[in-house]
Structures are given as C-alpha cells and as structure tokens.
C-alpha positions in Angstrom: 11.9 -24.0 -11.9 8.2 -23.9 -10.9 7.7 -24.0 -7.2 4.8 -26.1 -5.8 4.0 -24.3 -2.6 4.7 -21.2 -0.6 7.1 -22.9 1.8 9.5 -23.3 -1.1 9.5 -19.5 -1.2 10.4 -19.5 2.5 7.1 -18.0 3.5 6.5 -18.5 7.3 3.9 -21.0 8.6 1.5 -18.3 10.0 1.1 -16.9 6.5 1.0 -20.3 4.7 -1.7 -21.4 7.1 -3.8 -18.3 6.4 -3.4 -18.7 2.7 -4.5 -22.3 3.0 -7.7 -21.1 4.7 -8.2 -18.7 1.8 -7.9 -21.6 -0.6 -4.5 -20.4 -1.9 -2.0 -23.2 -1.9 0.2 -22.7 -5.0 2.0 -19.5 -5.9 1.3 -17.8 -9.2 4.2 -16.8 -11.6 4.2 -13.2 -10.4 4.3 -14.4 -6.7 7.1 -16.9 -7.4 9.2 -14.1 -8.9 8.3 -11.2 -6.6 8.2 -12.7 -3.1 12.0 -13.6 -2.9 13.0 -10.1 -4.2 10.8 -8.3 -1.7 11.8 -10.5 1.2 15.4 -9.6 0.3 14.5 -5.8 0.7 15.3 -4.9 -2.9 13.4 -2.4 -5.0 11.1 -3.9 -7.7 9.2 -2.9 -10.8 6.7 -5.6 -11.7 4.3 -5.9 -14.7 1.7 -8.5 -14.8 -1.9 -8.6 -16.1 -4.9 -8.4 -13.8 -6.0 -11.6 -12.1 -2.5 -13.1 -11.6 -2.1 -12.5 -7.9 -0.2 -9.2 -8.0 -1.6 -8.0 -4.7 -0.6 -11.1 -2.7 2.8 -11.0 -4.3 3.7 -7.8 -2.3 1.4 -8.3 0.7 2.9 -11.7 1.6 6.6 -10.6 1.9 5.7 -7.2 3.4 3.7 -8.9 6.2 6.5 -11.4 6.7 9.1 -8.7 7.0 6.8 -6.8 9.3 6.5 -9.9 11.6 10.3 -10.0 11.9 10.4 -6.4 13.1 7.9 -7.3 15.9 6.9 -3.7 16.4 3.4 -2.0 16.1 4.5 1.0 14.1 4.0 2.4 10.6 6.0 0.2 8.3 4.5 0.0 4.8 2.6 2.5 2.7 0.5 1.2 -0.2 -0.9 3.8 -2.7 -3.6 2.8 -5.2 -5.9 4.7 -7.5 -9.4 4.0 -6.2 -11.3 3.4 -2.9 -12.5 0.0 -4.2 -9.0 -1.2 -4.8 -7.9 0.1 -1.4 -10.6 -1.8 0.3 -9.8 -4.9 -1.7 -6.1 -4.8 -0.8 -7.1 -4.3 2.9 -9.4 -7.3 2.8 -6.6 -9.5 1.4 -4.2 -8.1 4.0 -6.7 -9.1 6.7 -6.8 -12.7 5.3 -3.1 -13.1 4.8 -2.2 -11.7 8.2 -5.0 -13.5 10.1 -2.6 -15.4 12.4 0.1 -12.7 12.7 -1.4 -9.8 14.6 -0.3 -7.3 11.9 -2.5 -4.2 11.7 -3.7 -2.2 8.7 -5.8 0.8 7.9 -7.4 2.2 4.8 -7.4 5.9 3.9 -9.8 7.3 1.2 -12.1 10.1 0.6 -15.9 10.4 1.1 -15.9 9.1 4.7 -16.5 12.3 6.8 -14.7 14.1 9.5 -15.2 11.5 12.3 -13.5 8.9 10.2 -10.6 11.2 9.4 -10.0 11.9 13.1 -10.1 8.2 14.0 -7.7 7.4 11.2 -5.4 10.2 12.4 -5.3 8.8 15.9 -4.6 5.3 14.7 -1.7 6.5 12.4 -0.2 8.4 15.3 -0.4 5.3 17.6 1.1 3.1 14.9 -0.3 0.9 12.1 1.8 -1.6 10.2 0.3 -1.2 6.8 -1.3 2.0 5.5 -3.4 1.5 2.4 -5.2 4.3 0.5 -5.7 6.7 -2.4 -3.2 9.5 -3.1 -5.3 12.5 -2.1 -6.3 11.2 1.3 -2.8 9.8 2.1 -1.3 13.2 1.2 -3.8 15.0 3.5 -2.6 12.9 6.5 1.1 13.2 5.7 0.8 17.0 5.3 -0.9 17.3 8.7 1.5 14.9 10.5 4.8 14.5 8.6 6.2 12.3 11.3 3.9 9.5 10.0 5.7 9.4 6.7 9.2 9.5 8.2 8.6 6.1 9.8 7.7 4.4 6.5 10.2 1.7 5.4 8.3 0.2 2.4 6.6 2.3 -0.3 4.2 0.5 -2.8 2.6 1.9 -5.9 -0.1 -0.5 -7.0 -1.8 -0.1 -10.4 0.7 2.6 -11.2 -0.4 3.0 -14.8 -4.0 3.7 -13.8 -2.8 6.4 -11.3 -0.9 8.2 -14.0 -4.0 8.0 -16.3 -6.1 9.5 -13.6 -3.7 12.4 -13.1 -2.2 11.5 -9.7 1.5 11.9 -10.7 1.8 15.2 -8.8 0.3 13.7 -5.7 2.6 10.8 -5.9 5.6 13.1 -6.3 4.5 15.0 -3.2 4.0 11.8 -1.2 7.5 10.6 -2.0 9.0 13.9 -0.8 7.4 13.3 2.6 8.9 9.8 2.9 12.5 8.8 3.9 15.1 8.6 1.1 16.2 5.2 2.3 13.3 2.8 1.9 12.2 -0.1 -0.2 10.2 0.9 -3.2 7.8 -1.4 -5.1 6.0 -0.5 -8.3 3.3 -2.8 -9.7 1.4 -2.2 -13.0 -0.7 -4.1 -15.4 0.9 -2.4 -18.4 4.3 -0.8 -19.0 4.0 2.4 -21.0 7.0 4.8 -21.2 5.5 7.1 -18.5 5.7 4.2 -16.0 9.4 3.6 -16.8 10.0 7.3 -16.3 8.2 7.2 -12.9 10.2 4.2 -11.9 13.5 5.9 -12.7 12.5 8.8 -10.4 11.4 6.7 -7.5 13.2 3.3 -7.5 16.9 2.6 -6.8 18.5 -0.1 -8.9 15.3 -2.1 -9.1 14.8 -5.7 -10.1 12.4 -6.0 -13.0 9.9 -8.8 -13.7 7.2 -9.0 -16.4 4.6 -11.5 -17.5 2.5 -11.4 -20.6 2.2 -7.7 -20.8 -1.1 -6.2 -22.1 -2.8 -9.5 -23.1 -6.0 -11.0 -21.6 -5.7 -14.3 -19.9 -5.7 -17.3 -22.3 -8.8 -18.8 -20.7 -11.0 -15.8 -21.5 -13.3 -16.4 -24.5 -13.4 -13.0 -26.2 -16.3 -12.1 -28.4 -17.1 -8.9 -30.5 -20.7 -8.0 -31.5 -21.4 -5.4 -34.2 -24.4 -3.2 -33.3 -25.7 0.2 -33.8 -25.5 2.4 -30.7 -29.3 2.4 -30.4 -29.5 -1.4 -30.5 -26.9 -2.0 -27.8 -29.4 -1.9 -24.9 -32.0 -4.0 -26.7 -29.4 -6.7 -27.5 -28.2 -6.6 -23.9 -31.7 -7.1 -22.5 -32.3 -10.0 -25.0 -28.9 -11.5 -24.0 -29.6 -11.3 -20.3 -33.0 -12.9 -20.8 -31.4 -15.9 -22.6 -28.6 -16.3 -20.0 -30.5 -16.2 -16.8 -28.6 -19.3 -15.5 -25.5 -17.1 -15.1 -24.8 -16.0 -11.6 -22.4 -13.1 -11.9 -22.1 -10.5 -14.7 -20.2 -7.2 -14.9 -21.2 -4.6 -17.5 -18.6 -1.8 -18.1 -19.8 1.5 -19.5 -17.8 4.4 -20.6 -19.7 7.1 -18.8 -21.9 7.5 -15.6 -24.8 8.4 -17.9 -24.5 5.2 -19.8 -24.2 3.2 -16.5 -27.3 4.8 -15.1 -29.2 4.1 -18.4 -28.2 0.5 -18.6 -29.0 0.0 -14.9 -32.5 1.5 -15.3 -33.2 -0.5 -18.5 -32.4 -3.8 -16.7 -34.1 -2.9 -13.4 -37.3 -1.8 -15.2 -37.5 -5.4 -16.4 -37.0 -6.8 -12.9 -33.4 -8.0 -13.4 -31.1 -8.0 -10.4 -28.9 -5.1 -11.5 -27.2 -2.1 -9.9 -24.7 0.5 -11.1 -21.4 1.5 -9.5 -20.0 5.0 -10.3 -18.6 8.1 -8.7 -22.0 9.8 -8.2 -22.9 7.2 -5.5 -22.0 7.8 -1.9 -19.1 5.7 -0.6 -21.4 3.8 1.8 -23.8 2.9 -1.1 -20.8 1.8 -3.3 -19.5 -0.5 -0.5 -23.0 -2.0 0.0 -23.4 -2.7 -3.7 -20.0 -4.5 -3.7 -21.0 -6.6 -0.7 -24.2 -7.7 -2.5 -22.3 -8.5 -5.6 -19.6 -10.5 -3.8 -22.1 -12.5 -1.8 -24.0 -13.3 -5.1 -27.1 -11.4 -3.8 -26.7 -9.1 -6.8 -26.4 -10.8 -10.2 -25.5 -7.9 -12.5 -23.1 -5.1 -11.7 -22.9 -2.1 -14.1 -19.7 -0.1 -13.6 -17.7 2.7 -15.0 -13.9 2.3 -15.3 -13.5 3.7 -11.8 -14.2 0.1 -10.6 -12.3 -1.8 -13.2 -9.2 -2.1 -11.1 -10.8 -2.6 -7.7 -13.2 -5.5 -8.3 -11.8 -8.8 -7.1 -14.8 -11.2 -7.1 -14.6 -14.9 -7.5 -16.5 -16.7 -10.2 -17.5 -13.8 -12.5 -19.1 -15.6 -15.5 -19.1 -12.8 -18.1 -17.7 -9.3 -18.6 -19.6 -7.1 -21.1 -18.1 -4.0 -22.6 -21.2 -1.9 -23.3 -18.8 0.8 -24.6 -15.4 0.2 -26.1 -12.9 1.8 -23.8 -11.0 4.9 -25.1 -7.7 3.4 -23.9 -6.8 0.0 -25.3 -5.1 -1.0 -22.0 -8.4 -0.5 -20.2 -9.8 -3.4 -22.2 -7.2 -5.7 -20.6 -8.2 -4.4 -17.1 -11.9 -4.8 -17.8 -11.9 -8.3 -19.2 -9.4 -9.3 -16.5 -12.3 -9.5 -14.0 -13.2 -12.9 -15.4 -11.2 -16.1 -15.8 -9.3 -15.4 -12.6 -7.2 -18.0 -10.6 -6.9 -20.2 -13.7 -10.6 -20.5 -14.2 -12.3 -19.8 -17.6 -14.6 -16.9 -18.4 -16.1 -14.9 -21.2 -15.8 -11.3 -22.4 -18.2 -9.7 -24.8 -17.7 -6.3 -26.5 -20.4 -4.3 -28.2 -19.0 -2.3 -31.2 -20.9 0.5 -32.9 -19.5 2.3 -35.9 -17.9 5.0 -33.7 -16.2 2.3 -31.6 -14.6 0.5 -34.5 -11.3 2.4 -34.7 -10.8 2.1 -30.9 -11.5 -1.6 -31.1 -8.9 -2.1 -33.8 -6.4 -0.5 -31.5 -7.3 -3.1 -28.8 -6.8 -5.9 -31.3 -3.3 -4.4 -32.1 -2.5 -4.3 -28.4 -3.6 -7.9 -27.7 -2.1 -9.0 -31.1 -5.2 -10.8 -32.1 -8.1 -10.1 -34.6 -11.4 -11.2 -33.2 -14.2 -12.5 -35.3 -16.9 -9.8 -35.6 -20.4 -11.4 -34.9 -23.5 -10.1 -36.6 -26.5 -11.1 -34.4 -29.6 -12.3 -36.0 -32.5 -9.8 -35.8 -30.3 -6.8 -35.5 -28.9 -4.4 -38.1 -25.2 -5.0 -37.8 -23.0 -2.1 -39.2 -20.3 -3.2 -41.6 -17.0 -3.6 -39.8 -14.2 -2.9 -42.4 -10.9 -2.6 -40.5 -9.1 -0.8 -43.4 -11.9 1.8 -43.8 -12.3 2.3 -40.0 -8.6 3.1 -39.6 -8.9 5.9 -42.3 -11.6 7.7 -40.3 -10.4 11.0 -38.9 -10.3 11.2 -35.1 -11.1 14.5 -33.4 -9.7 15.4 -30.0 -12.2 15.0 -27.2 -13.4 18.2 -25.4 -12.7 18.9 -21.8 -15.2 20.6 -19.5 -14.0 24.1 -20.5 -14.5 23.3 -24.2 -10.8 22.8 -25.0 -9.4 19.6 -26.5 -7.9 17.0 -24.2 -5.3 16.0 -26.7 -2.0 17.5 -25.4 -1.0 18.4 -29.0 -3.8 20.8 -29.3 -3.6 23.9 -27.1 -6.8 25.4 -25.6 -7.0 29.1 -26.1 -9.4 31.1 -24.1 -11.6 33.4 -26.3 -10.6 37.1 -26.2 -12.8 39.4 -24.3 -14.9 41.7 -26.4 
C-alpha cells in the first residue's frame, strides 16, 4: 500500500516539519520501504537507481533514532566514494535535522592540516553523524580507535562505485575498527555479484529491497547521436548555441583531458561553462558546485568523479560527450536529470570506437535507442551486429600493463 506522507511511516514531527520546508512531503518508494526497516534497527541492503531519494531513506531514520538516544556522541558512520557526495549527504543531513539539534561532520582529503586537527577535536568531543570518504575516515580511526568503538550504525552509500574505485581494502579495514554489534546499511545503484559478496561479509541477516535496477528513470528522454570523434566538439557548440534557453546542463567526459578541452572550447565562445575534475583544488571544486547549484553557472563539465555526488534541482539536459566504459555509469550519469518525478533529457555522442560500449548500455537498460544522424555532419554507420564483432583490447595501466585482470602484466627482464 502506497503511503501518502511521512507521518504514516512514524517519522517524528521535527523531521516531518524540516522535510516540509525542504519541499519534500511524500515519501518515495525506496523511502517507504527502507525507513521502517532502519527504524527497527535491522541490517539492510538496498538497491535503487539514482534520483529516487536513497540518501534521505537512511538519513531520516538514523536522525530519528539518534534523537531517541538524546546524547551528543558518535552514533552513525556514513562512508561514500567522493568528496562531492560526502558534502551533498551532509547538506541533506543539515536540512533534515534542522529542528533536532543533531550534529554532523564531513571527512575528506585535500583540506589541509588545520582542518584535520579541528575534525579530530570534534570527533573526540562527539558528533552524531560522521560522513566521509574511506581514506580520510580510516586516517582518523587509526589515530583514535576509540572513535570507531562508539559507532552504532555503519552505512555504505554508493557501494558499487566504491568497489569500482578500489576502496574495498579500506572498507575492510574500517569495519575491523568498528564494533561487531552494530546496524549495517548498504546502499547501491546497481547490484553486481561483488556487492552481494561484500554484503555477505559485512551485514547480518539483512533485509533486502530493490527497485528498477540499472534502468534510467522513465521520464528521461534518451537520445543517441552518431558522430566522428572530431565532430563531437563542433556539434556540441552548435547544440549549445541552439539551446541557449536551457538553464542547467551537465556534460560528462571520460577523461580530465577531455573535460578541459570541452570547457576551453565553450569558454572561448563566451558560454557560461566550467569543468570539475580531480586536478582542481577542493576549494575550487566546491565553489564551482555552488555556482552551478545557484544557477550562476549554466554548463558544468565533469568527469565520472562527480557523477554520484551531484544533486542539483532542475537539470535540463545531461550530455555524455564520451560513452562511459562501464555500462552502469551511464545510469548514474543520466540519473542527474529527471529527478523528483520531473522530466529531463539525456544525449549521448557515439563515435565508431564508442559503438560496442553503447550496445552494452542498451543491453543493460533493455532498450535499443534510435541512432540519430545530424544534418551537416558525417555520421558513421552504426551497425550493431558488426560493432559487436570488433575485437576489444585490454586498456593499459600507467605501468604499461593491461587493466584486464585476465591478462597478467609481466615486467620486462633486465638486460
């Protein structure tokens, strides 16, 4: 039975009032399913696509259970893959807990020694919700193990992304520094076998909920444009020129070099555009996000580092300048638009080298998109049968060895 409001979920008035001020009056499907389970202190593994309210589904019950304790001490630890996502979770926590007096802190890299010291002091004095990235959380727990021993709720958010980014060892180390008896919550946008293995290692008799795994929201209009690699930037500039009425656009690029190139190409034509990637200082990244959220910046060019941490209302269009290597990343990218039951558009540029990867995306979302051939551009032929026959070579890592785990890198023998 669909519930019409948060009071039906037994959410306390302080939180309901705060949600009302945030414009949130009706729980989403994931919130209806997850909140009662977490309030009942059970372990949970939850899978739901981006933009469905996953963050609030664990923050609401955690904050409510924290209110019941009535103590200003370390209670919940939320681990997520990126700084942007940590900040976004903390902002939501501030809004939801506005009338409660619950405290929170964010821990992530790139902030300097002074910030580390102030965070350490706050943690020792007691903070209700600790939110951060694996490396920085591990640094604090190693220095002061007593902080971890007070944790009663452990949350892994965007667990699939953390595994993709190689954080599995850090997560394992963190869990060893926490009490054995605690509530464990795992949230993910996709559910590959590796996530199920992680859940078996961490969770105890968990409840499981899942909604529309690995499919973009129904209200996203998905388009695919066939272009040569060299024509992508020209088509993009033409498209921006024809769509100047749009107020908020995200362009996802596969590399930092591509993000910088696209940003330069748009800025040189006086468009309101900036890039967000790991080469930028943390303070610069935060300032760019503030500009984008306040609609003072129209076009944000981002690498996948930001694809899970951007929660901005009313994004009109998401553009995939490069087809992502991982089909699941497509779901995360396009999930930035059509949020909160609104409509949106996602456009993907496909060069010949992208075709095989795009077919894997179609297989994942169980839908073949119409391939558009824009007038005035040389559109490569998109033949799905032929594209699947093309041989794929393992990508090279920085040492020259293949990233594919089935191909072992052998160091050349010394002469």
